[in-house]
N, C-alpha and C positions, 0 to 999 in steps of 0.2 A: 125489217128492222135487227142489226145484227144482236146475237147474244153477247154479252161481256164486252161492251163498247169500249172500256177502259183499256182493253189489252190490244182491239184494234188502233186507238189512238195512240198507244205505247209503240205499237210497230211502224206508224206513219212517221213518229218522231224521230224513232232510231233510224229508220233507213234513210231519212232525209240527212240526218247527222252524220251517219257514214259516206253517205253520197257528197257531203260538202267537203268533208276532211280528205275523201280518196275519190277523185271524179272519177267516175266509169268503173268503180269497184265491182258493183253487181254484174256489169254485163261481162267483165273479165272471169268473175266468179262462175257466171252461169255456163263457161265455156269447157271448163274443167275444173277437177280437184287435183291438187296433188301434195297431200299432205306427207310430212316425214314421221308422223307420229300417230300410234294408236293409243288411247286412255281406256283402260279397263278401270271403271270406278264404281264407287256405290249410287244406288239411285236416290240415295238422301237427296233432298231439294236444297240443302244449304252448302251442297258441294258442287258448283256449277264449273264445270271441267275447264271451259274455255277462259272464264274469268280468272280462275285462280291462277292460271300461267300466262295471262295478259295475251291471248291468241284471239285472232280475227277468226272469222267465219271462213272455212276452207284450209285451215292449217293444222287442225286437230280433228282425226277421225275419233268418234268416242262409241263407245258401247259401256252400257250400265245396267246393274242389277243388283238386288238386295244383297248387299254384305260382298260386294265386287268378287263373286266368285267364279272359278274356271272349272266346270263341271264337264267332264270328257262327254256326258251324253246329252248337253246342251247345244243343239243343232243351231240356235239362234247365235250364240257366242262364236261356234266354230264357224258358222257362216261367215260373220265379221272378220274374224280372225284371218280366215283365207282370203277373203277380198282385200283386205288390207296388206297382207303379207305378199300374194300372187299379182294382184293386179294392180293395186298403189304403189308397191313396193316400199312401204316404209320402213323405215331404219330404226327405229326404236317402239319399243313397247312397254309403257307405263303401267303396272298393277299399283292403284292408287288408294289405299283404305283411309278411314280418318277414324280419329280418337272418338270415344262415345258412340261407338255404331250400334244402333238398335238390333240388328240381326245378330251380330256377335253376340252381345249382350244377353238375345234370349235363348242362344245355343247355351249359354253357361247355366240357364235356369232349371231346377228340378222340376219341371212343372210343364206340361202339355200348352201349344200354342197354336194348334190346329194345323191346317195344311202348310203354313211356312216351315214346321218342322221336319217336311220331307227336304225341301230345298236346302236346310241349313243342317243337314245330317253331317256332312263331312266337317263342318265347324264344330258340330258337337264330338266329332269322335278325337277332331285335333286336341279340344279343351280336356277331355278325359285320358288324354294320353300324356298331357302338360298337368293335370290337376294338381299332383303332388308338389311341382316345382312352383306353383302360383300361389300354394297355400298361406305361404309366410308375407304377401302382400295384402294391403288394405282393399277395399272394394273397387275402388276408382283405378289404383295401380293394375290391380289384375285383369280389369277389362281393358285398359290400355294397352297392356303386355300382350294380351290375347288380340287385340286389334292389329299388332306387329306380325305376330307369330302367324296370322290369318294371311297378311300379305306376302309374308315368305312363302308359305304354301302354295298360295296361288301363281306365285312366280315359277315355283317348280312346275305346277300343273301346265302353265303356259308353254315351259319350256319342252314339257313332255309330249304335246300334241303333234300328230302327223304334221302339222301345217308348218310348225317351226322346225321340226325335226328334219324335213325335207328341204327347207329353206338352208339350214345350215350343211346338209349334205351336198347342196351346189353352190356352197359357198357364198351364198347371198349374205350380205352385211346384216347383221340384226341384232341388237341387242336387248334383254328384258330387264326392266329396272323395278325395284319396290321402292314406293313412297308412301308416305302417310301425312295427312292433312289434318291441321287442328282448328276445328269450328270455332273455338272460343277465341283464338288468336289470329287467324287466316294464315298461319304459317305453313308452309309446304315443307316437308323433312325428308330429306333423303335416307334411306335404312341402311345405306352402304351394301346394297344388293344389287348386283349387277352382272348379268350372265351374257356371253356371247359364244359360247361353244358348250359341248358336252363335258368337257375335263372340268369347268366352273360349274356346269350344273350337278355333276357328282360329288362336288367339294361342298356345295350348299345342302344336298340331300344327306351327307354324312353328318354334317354340323348339324341339321335338323334332328337326326334319329339322336346323336349325343346330347343334344338339349332335352329330349323327351325322356332320355334313359337316366339322366343324370339326378 
């Protein structure tokens, strides 16, 4: 007897519906995957990557973790990134945060949360650098702004990885985007962060430094 039978029942319904709408879909999908996009997002269960952008299986390569972070010591993330860029030849990498992120919120609190504090260390440091500029906002606005700042920081981190740097050196077309999702309204917002070479990267890094020191 299967555990969690409702989930298996849902799977049967889902795969039959897909096959009815797109005959031969799973046979073709099994032969290859050829996505043009890598989504780096939060592990939050309320942010389902494929559904948010209306894409089918096979169209979006996905990596998710708490607070959509890009740590240069994270071999899981780096392995996904290298496979996406070097093997799948994705053309776009989207770093997608979301408003009300629990990981970002935890990084802003002056109390310990256990093991997760190690993972969130870079977000905590980003918050401390911007703390003075955020002080005039109410709690919700401050959290929302930090979620946006975190996306910008992770776009910079992705762009500075050896994987992306090597891709740009060989003139591979690759653009990094910064987006944010509103759980309360389902709206995906473009933060107007788009990088496709090192000159644009340096501009974003300068803007981030100016905002921290302002």
